[in-house]
C-alpha positions, 0 to 999 in steps of 0.5 A: 500535507502530502497529496497522493494519487493512485492508479492501476486498479481494474478487473482481473481473473484469479491468478492474474497480476495487477500493478498499482501506483501511488504518485506523491512528493514525500517531504517527511524526513522519515516516513512510512508509505504504504497500501491498505485495502477495504472490502465492502462491509469490512474495516480498512486493513493493512496490506504492505508498507515501505519505510524510508530508513533502510528501505524496509518493507513489511507485508500482511500475512495474507499477501506475503509472497504474492505482493511486492511494494517498492519505491522509486529512487526519486521518492516520487512513486510507490508501486504495489505489484500484485501477483497470483490474485485471489477473489479475496483480494477484491477491495478498494486499495488506498495509498497512505503516507505519514511521518514515522520514526524507525523505532515506531516502524520496528514496533509495527506502528505502520500497520495501523490506519491511525498512523497515516496522515495522508491518504489517496482517493482509492482505486478499485481492484476486482478479482473474479473466479 
């Protein structure tokens, strides 16, 4: 079990930037550590993920080129840098982690909510036009 703590949410205007941080001590040998979001009345959706093998990253098409996920070298925090924000990015953002092999990651397993064993409490991001 891993405890995840998000921070950095807030309210911004269209085109502005925000950085979210997720603090944790990941003890899994191979893992996915990533971000999901959930807007009102919608299902939780994949945003971005980091895999421990090779430091691989993948992104949802809706955020590719605007968002960047990175892990610090001590494996203590995961950052989601969000640039060029749009109103449709408004949601509660959740940090998640789970033990996932490289093979499963390569099959896009880490885009699924059910793969993740541990979740943070969420942080609100609001983008106004």
